[in-house]
TIKOLTOR-414913 format. One record per residue: x negated, y negated, z negated of N, C-alpha, C in turn. Coordinates in steps of 0.1 Angstrom, whole numbers. Last residue first. Layout:
<nodes>
[node [X; Y; Z]; [X; Y; Z]; [X; Y; Z]]
...
</nodes>
This chain:
<nodes>
[node [-631; -760; 44]; [-621; -766; 54]; [-626; -774; 64]]
[node [-649; -752; 25]; [-645; -743; 35]; [-637; -749; 45]]
[node [-649; -773; 8]; [-661; -772; 15]; [-658; -764; 27]]
[node [-625; -770; -7]; [-626; -782; 2]; [-639; -781; 11]]
[node [-632; -745; -19]; [-620; -746; -10]; [-621; -756; 0]]
[node [-652; -756; -35]; [-656; -743; -27]; [-644; -742; -15]]
[node [-639; -774; -52]; [-650; -779; -44]; [-653; -767; -31]]
[node [-622; -756; -66]; [-616; -766; -57]; [-627; -773; -48]]
[node [-641; -741; -81]; [-632; -735; -71]; [-626; -746; -60]]
[node [-653; -763; -96]; [-662; -756; -87]; [-652; -748; -76]]
[node [-630; -771; -113]; [-635; -781; -103]; [-645; -773; -92]]
[node [-608; -743; -118]; [-620; -753; -122]; [-624; -761; -110]]
[node [-572; -740; -115]; [-587; -736; -113]; [-597; -748; -118]]
[node [-548; -729; -134]; [-553; -742; -130]; [-568; -739; -129]]
[node [-523; -707; -133]; [-537; -708; -136]; [-543; -719; -129]]
[node [-494; -701; -148]; [-499; -709; -137]; [-515; -710; -142]]
[node [-472; -674; -157]; [-483; -683; -161]; [-488; -690; -147]]
[node [-440; -660; -170]; [-451; -665; -158]; [-460; -673; -163]]
[node [-425; -633; -183]; [-427; -647; -181]; [-437; -650; -170]]
[node [-408; -613; -206]; [-413; -614; -194]; [-415; -628; -191]]
[node [-411; -591; -237]; [-410; -603; -230]; [-414; -604; -216]]
[node [-399; -574; -264]; [-403; -571; -252]; [-401; -585; -243]]
[node [-409; -570; -298]; [-401; -577; -288]; [-408; -572; -273]]
[node [-402; -561; -331]; [-409; -557; -317]; [-401; -564; -307]]
[node [-405; -575; -362]; [-398; -572; -351]; [-409; -569; -340]]
[node [-402; -584; -398]; [-409; -580; -386]; [-402; -574; -374]]
[node [-405; -606; -427]; [-397; -598; -417]; [-405; -594; -406]]
[node [-406; -614; -462]; [-411; -613; -449]; [-402; -606; -441]]
[node [-393; -622; -485]; [-407; -621; -485]; [-413; -618; -471]]
[node [-366; -643; -489]; [-371; -629; -486]; [-386; -630; -483]]
[node [-360; -670; -497]; [-355; -658; -504]; [-357; -645; -500]]
[node [-396; -682; -495]; [-382; -683; -491]; [-374; -672; -500]]
[node [-428; -673; -482]; [-419; -677; -491]; [-403; -678; -486]]
[node [-443; -646; -463]; [-442; -660; -471]; [-432; -661; -480]]
[node [-448; -634; -430]; [-450; -633; -444]; [-451; -646; -452]]
[node [-435; -621; -400]; [-436; -633; -408]; [-438; -630; -423]]
[node [-447; -604; -371]; [-443; -604; -385]; [-446; -618; -390]]
[node [-445; -588; -340]; [-445; -598; -347]; [-441; -596; -362]]
[node [-456; -569; -313]; [-451; -567; -328]; [-456; -581; -335]]
[node [-448; -570; -278]; [-454; -575; -290]; [-447; -571; -303]]
[node [-452; -562; -245]; [-447; -558; -258]; [-456; -563; -270]]
[node [-450; -582; -216]; [-458; -579; -228]; [-448; -574; -239]]
[node [-454; -591; -182]; [-446; -585; -190]; [-455; -582; -205]]
[node [-457; -615; -158]; [-461; -608; -168]; [-452; -601; -177]]
[node [-468; -630; -127]; [-457; -628; -135]; [-462; -617; -146]]
[node [-489; -659; -120]; [-488; -645; -123]; [-475; -643; -130]]
[node [-506; -681; -97]; [-494; -677; -103]; [-492; -663; -107]]
[node [-526; -685; -80]; [-528; -691; -92]; [-514; -688; -100]]
[node [-525; -667; -57]; [-538; -670; -63]; [-537; -676; -74]]
[node [-496; -649; -65]; [-502; -658; -57]; [-518; -660; -63]]
[node [-489; -630; -84]; [-481; -630; -70]; [-488; -640; -60]]
[node [-504; -610; -103]; [-507; -622; -96]; [-499; -622; -82]]
[node [-493; -596; -133]; [-494; -593; -118]; [-493; -607; -111]]
[node [-502; -586; -164]; [-500; -598; -156]; [-504; -594; -141]]
[node [-491; -568; -190]; [-498; -567; -176]; [-492; -579; -169]]
[node [-499; -563; -226]; [-491; -564; -213]; [-499; -564; -201]]
[node [-497; -564; -261]; [-503; -559; -250]; [-494; -560; -238]]
[node [-500; -579; -294]; [-493; -574; -282]; [-503; -570; -271]]
[node [-495; -593; -325]; [-503; -586; -316]; [-496; -579; -306]]
[node [-490; -619; -348]; [-484; -611; -337]; [-497; -604; -332]]
[node [-478; -636; -379]; [-491; -629; -371]; [-483; -621; -360]]
[node [-471; -665; -397]; [-468; -655; -385]; [-479; -650; -379]]
[node [-466; -674; -431]; [-478; -671; -420]; [-471; -660; -410]]
[node [-436; -688; -436]; [-450; -686; -440]; [-458; -685; -428]]
[node [-402; -685; -446]; [-412; -692; -440]; [-426; -692; -444]]
[node [-372; -671; -444]; [-387; -667; -446]; [-393; -677; -440]]
[node [-339; -666; -456]; [-350; -674; -451]; [-363; -669; -456]]
[node [-305; -654; -453]; [-320; -652; -457]; [-328; -662; -449]]
[node [-281; -678; -454]; [-283; -666; -456]; [-298; -664; -459]]
[node [-267; -704; -444]; [-262; -696; -456]; [-267; -681; -459]]
[node [-280; -695; -414]; [-270; -704; -419]; [-265; -697; -431]]
[node [-314; -687; -415]; [-301; -683; -411]; [-293; -692; -419]]
[node [-347; -688; -404]; [-337; -693; -412]; [-323; -691; -405]]
[node [-378; -679; -405]; [-367; -674; -401]; [-356; -678; -410]]
[node [-413; -691; -391]; [-402; -691; -401]; [-389; -684; -396]]
[node [-447; -697; -393]; [-435; -693; -388]; [-424; -693; -396]]
[node [-481; -704; -381]; [-469; -708; -390]; [-457; -703; -383]]
[node [-504; -677; -371]; [-500; -693; -373]; [-490; -693; -383]]
[node [-519; -659; -346]; [-517; -661; -362]; [-515; -676; -366]]
[node [-521; -634; -324]; [-517; -648; -328]; [-518; -648; -342]]
[node [-536; -615; -296]; [-533; -617; -309]; [-530; -631; -312]]
[node [-532; -595; -266]; [-533; -609; -271]; [-530; -606; -287]]
[node [-547; -580; -239]; [-543; -577; -253]; [-542; -593; -257]]
[node [-538; -569; -205]; [-543; -577; -214]; [-538; -573; -229]]
[node [-544; -559; -171]; [-538; -556; -184]; [-545; -566; -193]]
[node [-539; -576; -140]; [-547; -572; -150]; [-541; -569; -162]]
[node [-536; -574; -102]; [-532; -577; -117]; [-542; -574; -127]]
[node [-534; -562; -78]; [-535; -577; -79]; [-530; -582; -95]]
[node [-532; -534; -78]; [-545; -540; -75]; [-547; -556; -77]]
[node [-524; -508; -96]; [-521; -521; -94]; [-531; -532; -91]]
[node [-537; -486; -107]; [-533; -486; -94]; [-528; -497; -89]]
[node [-566; -490; -129]; [-552; -494; -126]; [-550; -491; -111]]
[node [-586; -479; -153]; [-581; -475; -139]; [-568; -480; -137]]
[node [-602; -505; -170]; [-591; -497; -171]; [-586; -493; -156]]
[node [-624; -517; -159]; [-623; -512; -174]; [-613; -504; -177]]
[node [-620; -523; -134]; [-631; -515; -137]; [-633; -510; -152]]
[node [-599; -540; -135]; [-595; -526; -131]; [-608; -518; -133]]
[node [-602; -559; -165]; [-603; -557; -151]; [-600; -543; -148]]
[node [-583; -572; -192]; [-591; -561; -189]; [-591; -559; -173]]
[node [-583; -603; -210]; [-579; -596; -199]; [-588; -585; -194]]
[node [-575; -614; -240]; [-584; -608; -233]; [-580; -601; -220]]
[node [-563; -642; -260]; [-560; -633; -251]; [-573; -627; -242]]
[node [-553; -660; -290]; [-564; -653; -281]; [-561; -644; -273]]
[node [-536; -687; -302]; [-537; -672; -299]; [-548; -670; -290]]
[node [-520; -704; -328]; [-530; -704; -320]; [-531; -689; -313]]
[node [-484; -712; -333]; [-496; -704; -335]; [-507; -704; -326]]
[node [-453; -716; -345]; [-464; -724; -340]; [-478; -716; -343]]
[node [-420; -706; -345]; [-433; -704; -348]; [-443; -714; -341]]
[node [-387; -697; -358]; [-396; -707; -349]; [-410; -702; -354]]
[node [-352; -688; -354]; [-367; -685; -358]; [-375; -695; -351]]
[node [-321; -690; -367]; [-330; -699; -359]; [-345; -693; -365]]
[node [-288; -678; -367]; [-303; -676; -372]; [-312; -683; -362]]
[node [-256; -690; -373]; [-266; -689; -363]; [-279; -690; -371]]
[node [-222; -680; -380]; [-236; -683; -385]; [-245; -681; -373]]
[node [-198; -672; -373]; [-201; -686; -369]; [-215; -690; -373]]
[node [-191; -642; -358]; [-196; -647; -371]; [-200; -663; -364]]
[node [-186; -624; -337]; [-178; -623; -348]; [-183; -632; -360]]
[node [-211; -626; -320]; [-199; -629; -315]; [-188; -633; -327]]
[node [-240; -640; -333]; [-233; -627; -330]; [-218; -634; -326]]
[node [-269; -655; -324]; [-254; -657; -328]; [-248; -646; -325]]
[node [-303; -668; -325]; [-293; -657; -325]; [-281; -660; -333]]
[node [-329; -682; -311]; [-317; -685; -316]; [-309; -671; -314]]
[node [-363; -692; -313]; [-354; -682; -310]; [-343; -685; -316]]
[node [-394; -704; -302]; [-381; -708; -306]; [-371; -699; -303]]
[node [-430; -707; -306]; [-417; -699; -305]; [-405; -705; -309]]
[node [-457; -721; -288]; [-446; -723; -297]; [-434; -713; -295]]
[node [-493; -718; -287]; [-479; -715; -281]; [-469; -718; -293]]
[node [-525; -722; -275]; [-516; -723; -287]; [-501; -721; -280]]
[node [-556; -705; -269]; [-547; -717; -269]; [-537; -716; -278]]
[node [-581; -689; -250]; [-576; -692; -263]; [-566; -702; -260]]
[node [-592; -661; -229]; [-584; -673; -230]; [-580; -674; -246]]
[node [-614; -643; -210]; [-609; -645; -225]; [-606; -661; -225]]
[node [-623; -639; -184]; [-612; -632; -188]; [-608; -633; -204]]
[node [-653; -659; -191]; [-644; -649; -180]; [-634; -639; -190]]
[node [-644; -681; -219]; [-653; -671; -213]; [-645; -664; -200]]
[node [-625; -697; -224]; [-637; -701; -230]; [-648; -691; -226]]
[node [-598; -708; -208]; [-608; -697; -208]; [-621; -701; -213]]
[node [-571; -722; -226]; [-584; -725; -219]; [-594; -712; -220]]
[node [-534; -723; -226]; [-548; -719; -229]; [-558; -724; -221]]
[node [-500; -727; -236]; [-513; -732; -227]; [-525; -727; -235]]
[node [-467; -716; -238]; [-480; -717; -241]; [-490; -723; -233]]
[node [-432; -711; -248]; [-442; -719; -239]; [-456; -718; -246]]
[node [-410; -690; -254]; [-422; -691; -258]; [-431; -700; -248]]
[node [-377; -682; -264]; [-386; -690; -254]; [-399; -693; -260]]
[node [-353; -658; -270]; [-365; -665; -276]; [-373; -669; -264]]
[node [-319; -650; -278]; [-329; -655; -270]; [-341; -661; -275]]
[node [-289; -639; -280]; [-302; -637; -287]; [-312; -640; -277]]
[node [-253; -641; -287]; [-267; -644; -281]; [-277; -640; -289]]
[node [-232; -614; -287]; [-235; -626; -290]; [-247; -632; -281]]
[node [-235; -586; -279]; [-228; -589; -291]; [-228; -602; -295]]
[node [-249; -589; -254]; [-238; -580; -256]; [-229; -582; -267]]
[node [-272; -604; -245]; [-258; -611; -245]; [-247; -602; -249]]
[node [-305; -610; -251]; [-294; -601; -253]; [-281; -609; -253]]
[node [-338; -612; -247]; [-327; -619; -242]; [-316; -607; -243]]
[node [-365; -610; -256]; [-353; -606; -265]; [-341; -611; -260]]
[node [-380; -638; -242]; [-380; -626; -249]; [-368; -622; -255]]
[node [-398; -654; -218]; [-384; -652; -224]; [-386; -638; -229]]
[node [-427; -676; -216]; [-419; -662; -214]; [-408; -665; -222]]
[node [-450; -696; -198]; [-440; -695; -209]; [-434; -683; -206]]
[node [-480; -716; -193]; [-468; -708; -189]; [-459; -706; -200]]
[node [-513; -722; -181]; [-500; -730; -187]; [-490; -720; -184]]
[node [-546; -720; -184]; [-535; -713; -181]; [-523; -720; -189]]
[node [-576; -733; -169]; [-566; -735; -177]; [-555; -726; -173]]
[node [-611; -723; -166]; [-598; -725; -162]; [-589; -728; -172]]
[node [-636; -719; -180]; [-634; -732; -177]; [-621; -735; -169]]
[node [-641; -686; -167]; [-645; -696; -175]; [-642; -710; -171]]
[node [-616; -669; -147]; [-629; -674; -150]; [-630; -686; -161]]
[node [-593; -660; -138]; [-597; -655; -151]; [-611; -660; -154]]
[node [-587; -666; -113]; [-578; -670; -122]; [-583; -668; -135]]
[node [-606; -652; -97]; [-608; -665; -99]; [-598; -670; -109]]
[node [-598; -622; -93]; [-608; -628; -104]; [-607; -643; -106]]
[node [-580; -614; -75]; [-584; -605; -85]; [-592; -611; -96]]
[node [-578; -636; -57]; [-565; -628; -60]; [-569; -621; -73]]
[node [-605; -643; -50]; [-595; -652; -59]; [-584; -645; -64]]
[node [-612; -626; -32]; [-618; -625; -43]; [-611; -632; -53]]
[node [-596; -635; -11]; [-594; -621; -13]; [-600; -621; -28]]
[node [-603; -663; -8]; [-591; -658; -13]; [-588; -645; -17]]
[node [-631; -660; -1]; [-627; -667; -15]; [-612; -664; -18]]
[node [-626; -648; 23]; [-632; -640; 13]; [-631; -645; 0]]
[node [-614; -668; 37]; [-609; -654; 36]; [-614; -646; 24]]
[node [-634; -687; 37]; [-621; -690; 33]; [-614; -677; 29]]
[node [-654; -675; 51]; [-655; -680; 37]; [-644; -681; 31]]
[node [-643; -674; 76]; [-647; -659; 68]; [-649; -665; 52]]
[node [-638; -699; 84]; [-626; -689; 83]; [-631; -677; 73]]
[node [-665; -707; 85]; [-654; -713; 76]; [-643; -705; 73]]
[node [-673; -693; 107]; [-679; -690; 94]; [-671; -696; 83]]
[node [-658; -702; 128]; [-658; -688; 124]; [-664; -685; 109]]
</nodes>
């Protein structure tokens, strides 16, 4: 009975907090700006991070975006490589009606570029800031949505560009050794 109670308590506590603990890893990806009405516009952003403190993760991500309109043979490719920092707010910090999730804020700064076939190019510093919500569908997996403002400032034949994007994605939270040991001890 004691083992069942311990495992249940760990599971309930884990839904809200264990994923966001110091020492855990976060690995995931998001899809942004998916449009198919006048051609193709899609952005894929894989990322990985490490929790340096509870609810605070730092890591790196890669952006790759392709845009092609129906009435043109030209393709625009956007790319970026950037470290990021993300902070999760708990329900005690923000009154949330959704129990199995957390709001977050994220910022990034790195290298980025926008290159069009025979057209405008911008390569330089990529900056981004966004806010979103991660809903934990299991102890170690979340679905998330994020609204993000991104800009690229630098050289090329244009000095910069900016855009607002809405993305959806998932993350897998890999627990620390201590959580693995607690689960093993409860069995």
